[in-house]
ChimeraX commands (.cxc) that place a marker at each C-alpha (Angstrom):
marker #1 position -0.15,0.26,0.05 radius 0.5
marker #1 position 1.40,3.41,-0.99 radius 0.5
marker #1 position 2.13,5.85,1.91 radius 0.5
marker #1 position 3.19,9.85,1.58 radius 0.5
marker #1 position 4.43,11.34,4.27 radius 0.5
marker #1 position 3.70,14.93,6.43 radius 0.5
marker #1 position 6.37,16.74,8.36 radius 0.5
marker #1 position 5.08,19.55,10.48 radius 0.5
marker #1 position 7.16,22.40,11.00 radius 0.5
marker #1 position 4.67,25.24,10.98 radius 0.5
marker #1 position 4.49,26.73,14.64 radius 0.5
marker #1 position 6.45,29.59,15.77 radius 0.5
marker #1 position 8.36,27.95,18.52 radius 0.5
marker #1 position 7.35,30.14,20.97 radius 0.5
marker #1 position 8.88,28.39,24.03 radius 0.5
marker #1 position 12.09,27.23,22.24 radius 0.5
marker #1 position 12.90,30.94,21.59 radius 0.5
marker #1 position 13.85,29.85,17.55 radius 0.5
marker #1 position 13.04,28.01,14.93 radius 0.5
marker #1 position 13.20,24.24,15.70 radius 0.5
marker #1 position 14.03,23.51,12.15 radius 0.5
marker #1 position 17.00,25.05,12.51 radius 0.5
marker #1 position 18.33,23.73,15.52 radius 0.5
marker #1 position 21.67,21.69,14.48 radius 0.5
marker #1 position 21.93,18.07,14.97 radius 0.5
marker #1 position 25.58,16.75,13.64 radius 0.5
marker #1 position 26.67,18.96,10.52 radius 0.5
marker #1 position 22.64,19.92,9.53 radius 0.5
marker #1 position 19.84,21.27,10.69 radius 0.5
marker #1 position 17.15,19.56,12.04 radius 0.5
marker #1 position 14.98,19.69,9.19 radius 0.5
marker #1 position 17.59,18.53,6.35 radius 0.5
marker #1 position 18.32,15.50,8.83 radius 0.5
marker #1 position 14.52,15.20,8.99 radius 0.5
marker #1 position 13.81,15.59,5.49 radius 0.5
marker #1 position 16.81,12.77,4.34 radius 0.5
marker #1 position 15.51,10.28,6.78 radius 0.5
marker #1 position 11.95,10.60,5.23 radius 0.5
marker #1 position 13.41,10.52,1.93 radius 0.5
marker #1 position 15.59,7.44,2.32 radius 0.5
marker #1 position 12.45,5.60,3.63 radius 0.5
marker #1 position 9.91,3.65,1.61 radius 0.5
marker #1 position 7.70,7.39,1.72 radius 0.5
marker #1 position 5.91,7.68,-2.12 radius 0.5
marker #1 position 6.37,11.56,-1.46 radius 0.5
marker #1 position 7.54,13.60,1.57 radius 0.5
marker #1 position 5.61,17.20,2.21 radius 0.5
marker #1 position 6.86,19.56,3.97 radius 0.5
marker #1 position 4.07,22.18,6.13 radius 0.5
marker #1 position 5.71,25.19,6.75 radius 0.5
marker #1 position 4.14,28.38,8.79 radius 0.5
marker #1 position 5.95,30.32,10.45 radius 0.5
marker #1 position 8.58,32.46,8.34 radius 0.5
marker #1 position 7.13,30.13,5.92 radius 0.5
marker #1 position 8.81,31.46,3.15 radius 0.5
marker #1 position 12.28,31.22,4.24 radius 0.5
marker #1 position 12.06,27.70,5.41 radius 0.5
marker #1 position 10.73,27.03,1.92 radius 0.5
marker #1 position 13.78,28.63,0.25 radius 0.5
marker #1 position 16.26,26.96,2.49 radius 0.5
marker #1 position 14.72,23.29,2.24 radius 0.5
marker #1 position 14.24,23.69,-1.95 radius 0.5
marker #1 position 17.84,25.11,-2.34 radius 0.5
marker #1 position 19.64,22.39,0.21 radius 0.5
marker #1 position 17.62,19.46,-1.13 radius 0.5
marker #1 position 16.50,18.77,-4.65 radius 0.5
marker #1 position 14.36,16.04,-4.73 radius 0.5
marker #1 position 11.29,15.21,-7.13 radius 0.5
marker #1 position 9.66,13.37,-3.99 radius 0.5
marker #1 position 10.02,16.73,-2.01 radius 0.5
marker #1 position 7.40,19.58,-1.67 radius 0.5
marker #1 position 7.34,22.45,0.87 radius 0.5
marker #1 position 3.94,24.07,1.51 radius 0.5
marker #1 position 3.40,27.20,2.98 radius 0.5
marker #1 position 0.16,27.17,5.80 radius 0.5
marker #1 position -0.66,30.60,5.76 radius 0.5
marker #1 position -3.31,29.62,8.96 radius 0.5
marker #1 position -0.80,28.33,11.12 radius 0.5
marker #1 position -1.55,30.48,13.96 radius 0.5
marker #1 position -4.65,28.43,14.32 radius 0.5
marker #1 position -3.00,25.55,15.45 radius 0.5
marker #1 position -1.30,22.50,14.54 radius 0.5
marker #1 position -4.04,20.31,13.54 radius 0.5
marker #1 position -4.44,23.08,10.27 radius 0.5
marker #1 position -1.27,22.23,9.32 radius 0.5
marker #1 position -2.54,18.70,9.43 radius 0.5
marker #1 position -5.18,19.92,6.77 radius 0.5
marker #1 position -2.65,21.38,4.72 radius 0.5
marker #1 position -0.47,18.35,3.93 radius 0.5
marker #1 position -3.54,16.15,3.40 radius 0.5
marker #1 position -5.41,18.32,1.17 radius 0.5
marker #1 position -2.40,17.04,-1.56 radius 0.5
marker #1 position -2.43,13.50,-0.49 radius 0.5
marker #1 position -4.91,10.77,-2.69 radius 0.5
marker #1 position -2.40,8.11,-1.59 radius 0.5
marker #1 position -3.77,4.51,0.60 radius 0.5
marker #1 position -2.09,6.29,3.80 radius 0.5
marker #1 position -0.53,9.38,5.22 radius 0.5
marker #1 position 2.41,9.21,7.54 radius 0.5
marker #1 position 2.41,12.34,9.63 radius 0.5
marker #1 position 5.27,13.36,11.82 radius 0.5
marker #1 position 6.56,16.27,13.58 radius 0.5
marker #1 position 9.69,18.44,13.64 radius 0.5
marker #1 position 9.67,17.97,17.91 radius 0.5
marker #1 position 11.50,14.73,17.23 radius 0.5
marker #1 position 14.73,15.04,15.50 radius 0.5
marker #1 position 15.46,11.10,16.14 radius 0.5
marker #1 position 12.41,10.12,13.73 radius 0.5
marker #1 position 14.48,7.76,11.68 radius 0.5
marker #1 position 14.15,5.91,8.16 radius 0.5
marker #1 position 14.23,2.43,9.63 radius 0.5
marker #1 position 11.17,3.53,12.05 radius 0.5
marker #1 position 9.06,4.74,9.03 radius 0.5
marker #1 position 9.46,2.12,6.96 radius 0.5
marker #1 position 8.63,-0.31,10.16 radius 0.5
marker #1 position 5.35,1.85,10.20 radius 0.5
marker #1 position 4.96,1.47,6.58 radius 0.5
marker #1 position 5.29,-2.52,6.61 radius 0.5
marker #1 position 2.64,-3.01,9.30 radius 0.5
marker #1 position 0.37,-0.30,7.61 radius 0.5
marker #1 position -2.77,-2.52,5.88 radius 0.5
marker #1 position -5.07,0.11,5.97 radius 0.5
marker #1 position -5.73,0.99,9.35 radius 0.5
marker #1 position -4.45,3.74,12.13 radius 0.5
marker #1 position -0.71,2.60,12.84 radius 0.5
marker #1 position 0.50,4.18,16.24 radius 0.5
marker #1 position 4.00,3.75,17.78 radius 0.5
marker #1 position 4.45,2.74,20.86 radius 0.5
marker #1 position 7.06,2.09,23.32 radius 0.5
marker #1 position 6.07,0.32,26.92 radius 0.5
marker #1 position 2.75,1.49,26.37 radius 0.5
marker #1 position 3.43,5.21,25.68 radius 0.5
marker #1 position 2.46,6.92,22.26 radius 0.5
marker #1 position 5.10,8.27,19.90 radius 0.5
marker #1 position 5.43,10.02,16.34 radius 0.5
marker #1 position 4.92,9.67,13.42 radius 0.5
marker #1 position 1.66,8.03,12.83 radius 0.5
marker #1 position 0.02,6.53,9.68 radius 0.5
marker #1 position -3.82,7.53,8.83 radius 0.5
marker #1 position -5.37,5.79,6.32 radius 0.5
marker #1 position -6.87,7.61,3.43 radius 0.5
marker #1 position -10.16,6.83,4.28 radius 0.5
marker #1 position -10.16,9.68,6.85 radius 0.5
marker #1 position -9.41,12.41,4.54 radius 0.5
marker #1 position -12.67,13.82,4.09 radius 0.5
marker #1 position -13.32,13.62,7.81 radius 0.5
marker #1 position -10.00,15.80,8.62 radius 0.5
marker #1 position -10.36,18.06,6.04 radius 0.5
marker #1 position -14.19,18.92,7.41 radius 0.5
marker #1 position -13.02,19.05,11.15 radius 0.5
marker #1 position -12.98,22.72,12.80 radius 0.5
marker #1 position -8.90,23.65,12.81 radius 0.5
marker #1 position -9.52,25.47,16.23 radius 0.5
marker #1 position -10.62,22.91,18.10 radius 0.5
marker #1 position -9.72,19.44,16.78 radius 0.5
marker #1 position -6.88,17.93,17.03 radius 0.5
marker #1 position -5.20,14.43,14.91 radius 0.5
marker #1 position -5.64,12.52,18.59 radius 0.5
marker #1 position -8.97,13.73,18.40 radius 0.5
marker #1 position -9.50,11.84,14.82 radius 0.5
marker #1 position -7.43,9.11,15.86 radius 0.5
marker #1 position -9.77,8.40,19.00 radius 0.5
marker #1 position -12.90,8.58,16.80 radius 0.5
marker #1 position -11.59,5.12,15.48 radius 0.5
marker #1 position -10.22,3.03,18.27 radius 0.5
marker #1 position -11.53,0.19,16.18 radius 0.5
marker #1 position -9.15,0.48,13.51 radius 0.5
marker #1 position -5.86,1.62,15.91 radius 0.5
marker #1 position -2.70,-0.54,15.62 radius 0.5
marker #1 position -0.10,-0.26,18.13 radius 0.5
marker #1 position 3.44,-1.10,16.70 radius 0.5
marker #1 position 5.57,-1.71,19.53 radius 0.5
marker #1 position 9.71,-0.28,19.52 radius 0.5
marker #1 position 12.28,-1.16,21.71 radius 0.5
marker #1 position 13.84,2.33,21.18 radius 0.5
marker #1 position 12.16,5.32,23.94 radius 0.5
marker #1 position 13.59,8.02,21.30 radius 0.5
marker #1 position 9.87,7.62,19.11 radius 0.5
marker #1 position 8.54,9.44,22.09 radius 0.5
marker #1 position 10.90,12.14,22.12 radius 0.5
marker #1 position 9.74,15.71,21.82 radius 0.5
marker #1 position 11.30,19.15,22.25 radius 0.5
marker #1 position 9.89,22.38,23.31 radius 0.5
marker #1 position 12.32,24.30,25.04 radius 0.5
marker #1 position 15.91,24.66,24.44 radius 0.5
marker #1 position 16.57,22.62,27.32 radius 0.5
marker #1 position 15.19,19.92,25.93 radius 0.5
marker #1 position 17.08,20.42,22.93 radius 0.5
marker #1 position 20.29,20.20,24.81 radius 0.5
marker #1 position 19.27,17.38,26.43 radius 0.5
marker #1 position 18.41,15.67,23.23 radius 0.5
marker #1 position 21.67,16.89,21.65 radius 0.5
marker #1 position 23.54,15.04,24.41 radius 0.5
marker #1 position 21.76,11.87,23.22 radius 0.5
marker #1 position 22.61,12.27,19.51 radius 0.5
marker #1 position 25.82,12.74,20.19 radius 0.5
marker #1 position 26.05,9.45,21.86 radius 0.5
marker link #1:1,2 radius 0.2
marker link #1:2,3 radius 0.2
marker link #1:3,4 radius 0.2
marker link #1:4,5 radius 0.2
marker link #1:5,6 radius 0.2
marker link #1:6,7 radius 0.2
marker link #1:7,8 radius 0.2
marker link #1:8,9 radius 0.2
marker link #1:9,10 radius 0.2
marker link #1:10,11 radius 0.2
marker link #1:11,12 radius 0.2
marker link #1:12,13 radius 0.2
marker link #1:13,14 radius 0.2
marker link #1:14,15 radius 0.2
marker link #1:15,16 radius 0.2
marker link #1:16,17 radius 0.2
marker link #1:17,18 radius 0.2
marker link #1:18,19 radius 0.2
marker link #1:19,20 radius 0.2
marker link #1:20,21 radius 0.2
marker link #1:21,22 radius 0.2
marker link #1:22,23 radius 0.2
marker link #1:23,24 radius 0.2
marker link #1:24,25 radius 0.2
marker link #1:25,26 radius 0.2
marker link #1:26,27 radius 0.2
marker link #1:27,28 radius 0.2
marker link #1:28,29 radius 0.2
marker link #1:29,30 radius 0.2
marker link #1:30,31 radius 0.2
marker link #1:31,32 radius 0.2
marker link #1:32,33 radius 0.2
marker link #1:33,34 radius 0.2
marker link #1:34,35 radius 0.2
marker link #1:35,36 radius 0.2
marker link #1:36,37 radius 0.2
marker link #1:37,38 radius 0.2
marker link #1:38,39 radius 0.2
marker link #1:39,40 radius 0.2
marker link #1:40,41 radius 0.2
marker link #1:41,42 radius 0.2
marker link #1:42,43 radius 0.2
marker link #1:43,44 radius 0.2
marker link #1:44,45 radius 0.2
marker link #1:45,46 radius 0.2
marker link #1:46,47 radius 0.2
marker link #1:47,48 radius 0.2
marker link #1:48,49 radius 0.2
marker link #1:49,50 radius 0.2
marker link #1:50,51 radius 0.2
marker link #1:51,52 radius 0.2
marker link #1:52,53 radius 0.2
marker link #1:53,54 radius 0.2
marker link #1:54,55 radius 0.2
marker link #1:55,56 radius 0.2
marker link #1:56,57 radius 0.2
marker link #1:57,58 radius 0.2
marker link #1:58,59 radius 0.2
marker link #1:59,60 radius 0.2
marker link #1:60,61 radius 0.2
marker link #1:61,62 radius 0.2
marker link #1:62,63 radius 0.2
marker link #1:63,64 radius 0.2
marker link #1:64,65 radius 0.2
marker link #1:65,66 radius 0.2
marker link #1:66,67 radius 0.2
marker link #1:67,68 radius 0.2
marker link #1:68,69 radius 0.2
marker link #1:69,70 radius 0.2
marker link #1:70,71 radius 0.2
marker link #1:71,72 radius 0.2
marker link #1:72,73 radius 0.2
marker link #1:73,74 radius 0.2
marker link #1:74,75 radius 0.2
marker link #1:75,76 radius 0.2
marker link #1:76,77 radius 0.2
marker link #1:77,78 radius 0.2
marker link #1:78,79 radius 0.2
marker link #1:79,80 radius 0.2
marker link #1:80,81 radius 0.2
marker link #1:81,82 radius 0.2
marker link #1:82,83 radius 0.2
marker link #1:83,84 radius 0.2
marker link #1:84,85 radius 0.2
marker link #1:85,86 radius 0.2
marker link #1:86,87 radius 0.2
marker link #1:87,88 radius 0.2
marker link #1:88,89 radius 0.2
marker link #1:89,90 radius 0.2
marker link #1:90,91 radius 0.2
marker link #1:91,92 radius 0.2
marker link #1:92,93 radius 0.2
marker link #1:93,94 radius 0.2
marker link #1:94,95 radius 0.2
marker link #1:95,96 radius 0.2
marker link #1:96,97 radius 0.2
marker link #1:97,98 radius 0.2
marker link #1:98,99 radius 0.2
marker link #1:99,100 radius 0.2
marker link #1:100,101 radius 0.2
marker link #1:101,102 radius 0.2
marker link #1:102,103 radius 0.2
marker link #1:103,104 radius 0.2
marker link #1:104,105 radius 0.2
marker link #1:105,106 radius 0.2
marker link #1:106,107 radius 0.2
marker link #1:107,108 radius 0.2
marker link #1:108,109 radius 0.2
marker link #1:109,110 radius 0.2
marker link #1:110,111 radius 0.2
marker link #1:111,112 radius 0.2
marker link #1:112,113 radius 0.2
marker link #1:113,114 radius 0.2
marker link #1:114,115 radius 0.2
marker link #1:115,116 radius 0.2
marker link #1:116,117 radius 0.2
marker link #1:117,118 radius 0.2
marker link #1:118,119 radius 0.2
marker link #1:119,120 radius 0.2
marker link #1:120,121 radius 0.2
marker link #1:121,122 radius 0.2
marker link #1:122,123 radius 0.2
marker link #1:123,124 radius 0.2
marker link #1:124,125 radius 0.2
marker link #1:125,126 radius 0.2
marker link #1:126,127 radius 0.2
marker link #1:127,128 radius 0.2
marker link #1:128,129 radius 0.2
marker link #1:129,130 radius 0.2
marker link #1:130,131 radius 0.2
marker link #1:131,132 radius 0.2
marker link #1:132,133 radius 0.2
marker link #1:133,134 radius 0.2
marker link #1:134,135 radius 0.2
marker link #1:135,136 radius 0.2
marker link #1:136,137 radius 0.2
marker link #1:137,138 radius 0.2
marker link #1:138,139 radius 0.2
marker link #1:139,140 radius 0.2
marker link #1:140,141 radius 0.2
marker link #1:141,142 radius 0.2
marker link #1:142,143 radius 0.2
marker link #1:143,144 radius 0.2
marker link #1:144,145 radius 0.2
marker link #1:145,146 radius 0.2
marker link #1:146,147 radius 0.2
marker link #1:147,148 radius 0.2
marker link #1:148,149 radius 0.2
marker link #1:149,150 radius 0.2
marker link #1:150,151 radius 0.2
marker link #1:151,152 radius 0.2
marker link #1:152,153 radius 0.2
marker link #1:153,154 radius 0.2
marker link #1:154,155 radius 0.2
marker link #1:155,156 radius 0.2
marker link #1:156,157 radius 0.2
marker link #1:157,158 radius 0.2
marker link #1:158,159 radius 0.2
marker link #1:159,160 radius 0.2
marker link #1:160,161 radius 0.2
marker link #1:161,162 radius 0.2
marker link #1:162,163 radius 0.2
marker link #1:163,164 radius 0.2
marker link #1:164,165 radius 0.2
marker link #1:165,166 radius 0.2
marker link #1:166,167 radius 0.2
marker link #1:167,168 radius 0.2
marker link #1:168,169 radius 0.2
marker link #1:169,170 radius 0.2
marker link #1:170,171 radius 0.2
marker link #1:171,172 radius 0.2
marker link #1:172,173 radius 0.2
marker link #1:173,174 radius 0.2
marker link #1:174,175 radius 0.2
marker link #1:175,176 radius 0.2
marker link #1:176,177 radius 0.2
marker link #1:177,178 radius 0.2
marker link #1:178,179 radius 0.2
marker link #1:179,180 radius 0.2
marker link #1:180,181 radius 0.2
marker link #1:181,182 radius 0.2
marker link #1:182,183 radius 0.2
marker link #1:183,184 radius 0.2
marker link #1:184,185 radius 0.2
marker link #1:185,186 radius 0.2
marker link #1:186,187 radius 0.2
marker link #1:187,188 radius 0.2
marker link #1:188,189 radius 0.2
marker link #1:189,190 radius 0.2
marker link #1:190,191 radius 0.2
marker link #1:191,192 radius 0.2
marker link #1:192,193 radius 0.2
marker link #1:193,194 radius 0.2
marker link #1:194,195 radius 0.2
marker link #1:195,196 radius 0.2
marker link #1:196,197 radius 0.2
view
């Protein structure tokens, strides 16, 4: 089954104090590393959704990475919330499934993405580590209209997923990194230490 990928990078990163996309991990920025991993996976296409400083991020990505499977969209309504960026990306996709990831987790690797794709048979796929959910997730194309018709101001992706508990599959990982998230500069420094190990 074909799966397209959406990488959300539209927020203002207010608590971080600077763009999460441009934080350095190794020799590259966070967004470059993540796009490299997404493009190295079995995803049919990769859509990055930018928002705050969208034009700058779009130009940076398009200059840094040339790949016909990569597209950068700008969500002008990013201030409404993350779900509006989910809608922006999903609107462009007509594949069997949509993998939705976040720039907040620099450890999303092609192997994680591929394991989720390999387990996708038309259901909602959620990675789990010892009972804790993580990222990215895959939602089936059958939920596209529900996602697009939802009110972005009071809906989250989790709301959509929980509306369909009967088709959720949890895929167990023995790597805690699927649960990582960074909202503050302290989070970044903590993850940077793990990145260097």
